[in-house]
C-alpha positions in Angstrom: 22.8 28.8 -1.0 21.7 31.7 1.2 21.0 31.5 4.9 17.3 31.5 4.0 17.7 28.6 1.7 19.6 26.6 4.3 16.9 27.4 6.9 14.1 26.4 4.5 15.9 23.1 3.7 16.4 22.0 7.2 12.9 23.2 8.3 11.5 21.0 5.5 13.6 18.1 6.5 12.4 18.4 10.0 8.8 18.4 8.9 9.1 15.2 6.7 10.3 13.4 9.9 7.2 14.2 11.9 5.4 11.0 10.9 5.5 8.1 11.2 6.0 8.4 14.9 6.9 6.1 17.8 4.1 4.2 19.6 6.0 2.4 22.3 6.7 3.4 25.9 10.3 4.0 27.1 10.4 0.4 28.3 9.6 -0.9 24.9 6.1 -2.0 25.6 3.2 -1.1 23.1 -0.4 -2.0 22.5 -0.6 -4.3 19.5 -3.3 -4.7 16.8 -4.6 -7.7 18.8 -5.3 -5.4 21.8 -2.5 -7.1 23.8 0.6 -5.5 25.3 3.7 -6.5 23.3 7.4 -6.0 24.0 9.8 -4.8 21.3 12.0 -7.7 20.1 15.8 -7.3 20.3 17.1 -5.4 17.3 13.9 -3.2 16.9 14.4 0.2 18.5 10.8 1.5 18.1 7.3 0.5 17.1 6.0 3.1 14.6 2.4 4.2 13.7 0.4 6.8 11.9 1.4 5.7 8.4 -0.5 7.4 5.5 1.0 5.0 3.0 -1.1 6.0 0.0 0.3 9.5 0.2 3.9 8.7 1.1 5.2 5.5 -0.5 6.3 7.2 -3.7 8.6 9.9 -2.3 8.7 10.2 1.5 9.5 6.6 2.2 12.5 6.5 -0.2 13.8 9.7 1.3 13.5 8.5 4.9 15.1 5.1 4.0 18.0 6.7 2.3 18.7 9.1 5.1 17.7 6.9 8.1 17.8 3.2 7.1 17.7 2.0 10.7 14.4 3.8 11.4 13.0 2.7 8.0 13.8 -0.9 9.0 12.0 -0.4 12.3 9.0 1.0 10.4 8.9 -2.0 8.1 9.2 -4.3 11.1 6.4 -2.4 12.8 4.1 -3.2 9.9 5.1 -6.8 9.9 4.3 -6.9 13.6 0.9 -5.5 12.8 0.3 -8.2 10.2 1.4 -11.0 12.5 -1.0 -9.7 15.3 -4.0 -9.2 13.0 -3.5 -11.4 9.9 -2.9 -8.7 7.3 -1.1 -5.4 6.7 -3.0 -2.3 7.7 -3.9 0.4 5.1 -3.4 3.9 6.5 -2.4 2.8 10.1 -3.3 5.0 13.0 -2.3 4.0 16.6 -2.9 0.3 16.8 -5.6 0.0 14.2 -6.2 0.5 10.5 -8.5 3.1 8.9 -8.6 1.1 5.6 -8.5 4.5 3.8 -7.9 4.9 0.1 -7.8 2.4 -2.8 -4.8 0.2 -3.6 -2.6 -1.8 -1.3 -0.1 1.0 -0.7 1.5 -0.5 2.4 3.1 -3.0 0.1 5.2 -0.5 -2.0 5.9 1.4 1.2 7.6 -1.6 2.7 9.4 -2.5 -0.6 10.6 1.1 -1.0 12.0 1.0 2.6 13.9 -2.2 1.5 15.1 -0.9 -1.8 16.4 2.4 -0.5 18.3 0.9 2.5 16.0 -0.2 5.3 16.6 -3.9 5.1 16.9 -5.0 8.7 13.4 -6.5 9.2 11.7 -9.9 8.8 11.5 -9.8 5.0 10.3 -13.4 4.7 7.3 -12.7 6.8 6.6 -9.5 5.0 6.6 -11.3 1.6 4.3 -14.0 3.0 1.7 -11.5 4.1 2.0 -9.5 0.8 1.3 -12.6 -1.3 -1.5 -13.9 1.0 -3.4 -10.7 0.8 -3.0 -10.4 -2.9 -4.4 -13.9 -3.4 -7.1 -14.0 -0.7 -7.9 -10.4 0.2 -6.1 -10.3 3.6 -9.0 -10.4 6.1 -8.1 -9.1 9.5 -8.7 -11.5 12.4 -9.3 -8.7 14.8 -11.5 -6.5 12.5 -13.4 -8.9 10.3 -14.9 -6.0 8.3 -11.4 -5.0 7.1 -9.8 -6.5 4.0 -6.4 -5.4 2.8 -7.6 -6.0 -0.8 -11.4 -5.8 -0.8 -12.7 -7.6 -4.0 -9.5 -9.6 -4.6 -11.5 -12.7 -5.6 -13.2 -11.0 -8.4 -10.1 -9.1 -9.4 -8.0 -12.3 -9.6 -10.7 -14.0 -11.7 -11.2 -11.2 -14.2 -7.6 -9.8 -14.0 -9.0 -6.2 -13.6 -11.2 -4.4 -11.2 -14.7 -4.3 -12.7 -17.0 -1.4 -12.5 -19.9 -3.1 -10.6 -21.7 -2.6 -7.4 -20.2 -5.8 -6.1 -16.7 -4.3 -6.3 -16.4 -1.3 -4.2 -13.5 0.9 -3.0 -13.6 2.8 0.2 -15.9 5.6 -0.7 -17.0 5.0 -4.3 -16.7 2.4 -7.0 -13.2 2.8 -8.3 -12.4 -0.3 -10.5 -10.0 1.5 -12.8 -8.0 3.1 -10.0 -7.8 -0.2 -8.1 -6.5 -2.0 -11.2 -3.8 0.6 -11.7 -2.9 0.6 -8.0 -2.8 -3.2 -7.6 -0.7 -3.5 -10.7 1.9 -1.2 -9.0 1.6 -3.1 -5.8 2.0 -6.4 -7.6 5.1 -5.1 -9.4 6.5 -4.2 -6.0 5.9 -7.7 -4.7 7.5 -9.1 -7.8 10.7 -7.1 -7.4 10.8 -7.8 -3.6 10.5 -11.5 -4.2 13.3 -11.3 -6.8 15.5 -9.5 -4.4 14.8 -12.3 -1.8 15.6 -15.0 -4.3 12.0 -16.3 -4.7 11.9 -16.6 -8.5 8.5 -18.3 -8.8 6.7 -15.6 -6.8 8.6 -13.0 -8.7 7.4 -14.4 -12.1 3.8 -14.6 -10.9 3.7 -11.1 -9.7 5.6 -9.6 -12.6 2.8 -11.0 -14.8 0.1 -9.7 -12.5 1.7 -6.3 -12.7 0.7 -6.0 -16.4 -3.0 -6.5 -15.7 -3.5 -2.7 -15.9 -3.4 -3.3 -19.7 -6.8 -5.0 -19.4 -8.5 -1.7 -18.8 -6.7 0.1 -21.6 -9.3 1.0 -24.2 -7.7 1.1 -27.6 -10.7 2.8 -29.1 -10.0 5.9 -27.0 -6.3 5.3 -26.3 -6.9 5.8 -22.5 -7.3 3.7 -19.4 -11.0 3.3 -19.0 -13.3 1.7 -16.3 -14.5 -1.7 -17.5 -17.6 -3.6 -16.6 -17.7 -7.2 -15.4 -19.0 -8.3 -18.8 -15.9 -6.9 -20.5 -17.4 -3.8 -22.0 -15.8 -0.4 -21.4 -17.7 2.5 -19.8 -18.3 5.6 -21.9 -16.7 8.2 -19.6 -15.7 10.7 -22.2 -18.4 13.2 -21.1 -18.7 12.0 -17.5 -18.3 14.7 -14.8 -16.3 14.1 -11.6 -18.3 12.2 -9.0 -17.1 13.1 -5.5 -13.3 13.0 -5.6 -13.0 11.7 -9.1 -14.5 10.6 -12.3 -16.6 7.3 -12.2 -14.1 4.5 -11.9 -11.3 6.6 -10.5 -10.3 7.8 -7.0 -9.2 11.4 -7.3 -8.5 11.1 -11.0 -10.0 10.5 -14.4 -9.4 8.7 -17.6 -7.6 11.5 -19.4 -5.0 11.6 -16.6 
């Protein structure tokens, strides 16, 4: 390519490496999710933070892991450290805390993509343990009790979809359809991760859970549709966007 093409390529590559960024001092000390000062363990070169996982797990994480597997491994270990210090993985981590932003459990496919694309030098057993625990119980933080990695997991696990009710809320609107789609992706990631680690029972369980998105597929309209707790589908064919998405969706709609 031309000189301009080369300049644009490397400028873009530089920009995609701005975040996540290191959080530890030069001596390896950093402030943990529990508010205590921790020291990097041997084998981990950096503790990373500022992880907008909902936006980045599909493309940025695979790229970073392919090009820089050591740093991707450290990022995954950083998130495992966060879980061990607080009881669950953070969604949309900033500094030594979680914002809990966006629907889904996107920190899970972020870690799994790091592993799949080459960043495998982290505590995978602990990572899988926290993934499964949060999917089954919600993943309440021990340092921020109001935070749940999967808010509404009890109802989701009982119905096998996210219902469109006031008792089941996302972060800034009721988004049962989006949560069902997101958690199906997240559970698929857990299933494949468990398989890669040789845990066949967990893999089977989560491969089955990954198909639960079908429970909000409305055959009458041939689309994924928000579903009420009593099993009925919402009529959203003429619904306008509410906030950042149609009722039941986070930044999306049934037609999409």
